[in-house]
C-alpha positions in Angstrom: 35.4 39.6 -16.3 35.3 35.7 -15.7 33.2 33.4 -17.7 31.8 30.2 -16.4 33.4 27.0 -17.8 29.9 25.9 -19.1 27.9 29.0 -20.1 24.2 29.0 -20.5 23.6 30.3 -23.9 20.3 31.2 -25.5 19.4 29.7 -28.9 19.6 33.0 -30.7 23.3 33.3 -30.2 24.6 32.2 -33.6 28.4 32.9 -33.3 29.5 32.1 -29.7 33.2 32.3 -30.4 32.8 35.9 -31.5 30.7 36.7 -28.5 33.2 35.3 -26.0 36.0 37.1 -27.8 34.1 40.4 -27.5 33.5 39.9 -23.8 37.1 39.0 -23.1 38.3 42.0 -24.9 35.7 44.3 -23.4 34.0 45.0 -26.8 30.3 45.8 -26.4 27.9 44.0 -28.8 24.4 45.4 -29.6 21.6 43.7 -27.8 23.8 41.2 -26.0 22.9 40.7 -22.4 24.8 38.7 -19.7 23.6 37.0 -16.6 26.1 37.5 -13.8 26.4 35.8 -10.5 27.8 38.3 -7.9 29.6 36.3 -5.1 29.5 39.2 -2.6 25.7 39.6 -2.8 25.0 35.9 -3.5 22.6 36.9 -6.4 22.2 37.1 -10.1 22.0 40.3 -12.2 21.2 40.9 -15.8 23.3 43.5 -17.5 23.9 44.6 -21.1 27.3 44.0 -22.7 27.6 47.8 -23.1 27.2 48.4 -19.4 29.6 45.6 -18.6 32.3 46.6 -21.2 32.1 50.3 -20.8 32.6 50.2 -17.0 29.1 51.3 -16.1 28.9 48.3 -13.8 30.8 48.4 -10.5 33.6 45.9 -10.6 32.8 43.1 -8.1 33.9 39.5 -7.8 31.4 38.0 -10.4 31.2 35.5 -13.2 29.2 35.5 -16.4 27.0 32.4 -16.3 24.7 33.1 -19.2 24.5 35.2 -22.5 21.5 36.0 -24.6 20.6 38.2 -27.5 17.9 40.6 -26.3 16.4 41.3 -22.9 13.4 38.9 -23.4 15.7 36.0 -24.3 17.8 36.8 -21.3 14.8 36.5 -18.9 13.8 33.2 -20.6 17.4 32.0 -20.1 17.3 33.0 -16.4 14.1 31.0 -16.1 15.8 28.1 -17.6 18.7 28.3 -15.1 16.1 28.3 -12.3 14.3 25.3 -13.9 17.5 23.4 -14.1 18.2 24.1 -10.4 14.8 22.8 -9.5 15.4 19.7 -11.6 18.6 19.0 -9.7 17.1 19.7 -6.4 19.4 22.6 -5.6 18.9 24.8 -2.6 16.7 27.5 -4.1 17.3 29.8 -1.1 21.1 29.8 -1.9 21.6 31.0 -5.5 25.3 30.1 -5.4 24.4 26.4 -5.5 22.5 26.9 -8.8 25.8 27.1 -10.7 28.0 24.7 -8.7 30.1 22.7 -11.0 30.2 25.2 -13.9 31.8 28.3 -12.2 
């Protein structure tokens, strides 16, 4: 699984290096959720690291753009990504433009 060059990370992630290592080695972490951008569908999906690492998620061309600890924090992080897209006057009807420059 690919990771964005500049990840959106929630405040409650204390050891980012360990989280990135676990994701690259397909080691699931409790309560860790990822925000994926799926190029084929041009949309974002929220998925637990367990689903991602254990193959419960169909392999598609996608990139991890955000990580958070807990589902609620993940929703808040997705709202933050959307707020940043609005601030930067991105095309809200085209989710791919929201992460241009970091993917």
